[in-house]
Every structure is written in C-alpha cells, then in structure tokens.
C-alpha positions as CSV (number, residue, x, y, z in Angstrom):
1,M,95.9,112.0,83.6
2,Y,92.2,112.4,85.2
3,R,91.9,113.6,88.4
4,M,88.8,113.5,91.2
5,T,89.2,116.8,93.6
6,V,87.1,116.1,96.8
7,I,87.3,119.4,99.2
8,Y,85.7,118.6,102.6
9,D,84.6,121.5,104.7
10,H,85.0,121.7,108.2
11,P,84.2,119.3,110.4
12,A,82.4,119.8,114.3
13,D,85.0,117.4,115.6
14,P,88.5,117.5,113.5
15,A,90.1,115.2,115.5
16,K,87.4,112.7,115.0
17,F,87.1,113.6,111.6
18,L,90.8,112.8,110.5
19,A,90.9,109.8,112.3
20,H,88.4,108.6,110.8
21,Y,89.7,109.4,107.8
22,R,93.4,107.7,108.1
23,E,92.3,105.0,109.7
24,V,89.3,104.1,107.3
25,H,88.6,106.3,104.4
26,A,92.3,106.5,102.8
27,P,92.2,102.9,103.2
28,L,89.0,102.3,101.1
29,A,90.0,104.9,98.7
30,S,92.9,103.3,98.1
31,E,91.9,100.1,97.4
32,M,90.1,101.7,94.1
33,P,91.8,99.7,90.9
34,G,94.1,102.1,88.4
35,L,94.7,104.2,90.8
36,R,98.3,106.2,90.0
37,S,98.2,108.6,93.0
38,F,95.9,109.5,96.2
39,Q,97.2,112.7,98.2
40,W,95.8,114.7,100.8
41,S,95.9,117.4,103.2
42,V,94.8,119.5,105.7
43,S,94.2,123.1,104.7
44,E,96.0,126.0,106.5
45,M,96.5,129.3,105.4
46,P,99.9,131.0,105.7
47,D,98.9,134.0,108.2
48,G,97.2,131.4,110.6
49,S,93.7,132.3,109.5
50,T,90.8,129.5,109.3
51,P,90.9,128.3,105.5
52,P,87.6,127.3,103.6
53,H,88.3,123.9,103.8
54,F,89.3,122.0,105.8
55,L,90.8,118.4,103.7
56,V,91.4,118.7,99.9
57,A,92.1,115.3,98.5
58,A,93.2,114.4,95.1
59,L,93.4,111.0,93.1
60,D,94.8,110.2,89.9
61,W,93.6,107.7,86.9
62,D,95.9,107.4,83.7
63,S,92.2,108.5,81.9
64,K,88.7,109.5,82.6
65,E,87.8,106.0,81.5
66,D,90.1,103.8,84.6
67,A,88.4,106.9,87.1
68,L,84.8,106.1,86.2
69,A,85.6,102.3,85.9
70,A,87.5,102.6,89.3
71,L,84.3,104.2,90.8
72,G,82.0,101.6,90.1
73,T,83.8,98.7,91.8
74,P,82.9,97.1,94.9
75,A,85.8,99.4,96.1
76,G,84.9,103.0,95.1
77,R,81.2,102.5,96.1
78,A,82.7,101.6,99.5
79,G,84.8,104.7,99.8
80,A,81.3,106.7,98.8
81,E,79.0,105.2,101.1
82,D,81.3,105.7,103.2
83,I,81.0,109.4,103.4
84,S,78.5,109.6,105.5
85,N,79.7,107.9,108.6
86,F,81.9,111.0,109.3
87,V,80.8,114.2,106.7
88,A,77.9,116.6,107.3
89,P,75.3,115.8,104.5
90,G,76.5,118.8,102.4
91,G,79.7,118.9,104.1
92,V,81.9,117.6,100.8
93,S,82.5,118.5,96.7
94,M,84.1,116.6,94.0
95,S,85.0,117.7,90.8
96,F,86.6,116.0,88.0
97,S,89.3,116.9,85.4
98,E,91.7,116.6,82.7
99,V,95.4,116.9,84.4
100,V,97.5,119.1,81.9
101,T,101.1,120.1,83.0
102,F,102.6,123.1,82.1
103,P,106.0,122.5,81.1
104,L,108.6,124.7,83.1
C-alpha cells in the first residue's frame, strides 16, 4: 500500500478551516480514482496542550503508481488547487511512503 500523509498547520480560523475541509476539500479528495482509504483527524494532546499540527490526513492507494496516477487526474488536480482556498501559504506539508504492516 502507498500513502500520502498531509499535515496542516494551525489556521487563523479553525472553525472556517474545518467547515471548508469537511464540506469541500474532503469530498474533492475522496473522488480520486483508486483511493482505498482516506482518514483525517484533528490533532490533540492528551494533556490538553496545543499539538504541533492542526489536522492530519492519510490517503492510501494500492501502489505508488496508482497514487501518482490519481494525483494527475482532474480530481487530484482539483484537490491540490483547492488547498489555497483554506490554507495559508506554507501551512501544509505532504509526505509519501510505502506502508509497512508490522505483524502483531
């Protein structure tokens, strides 16, 4: 499995960010072909302190080739273009990785 992890910094207006993410961005991202899993969560710390990031999303495909192909589709481009509508410049980072499952 191949994963894209997207990490969002704390926005100036968290409620506005979440509304856009839920109502616009997540539905756009979920349209990418071959997407096997799309999970996102608002970060928190067990002690109540401010976490280093606001929101983290993980999107999974069967392979690196599937992920790269999906990102190049109209749905993938629409999601990428939407980021500037709710994230300040430099307020998001992404990483890509092969997922390794450790046997329990």
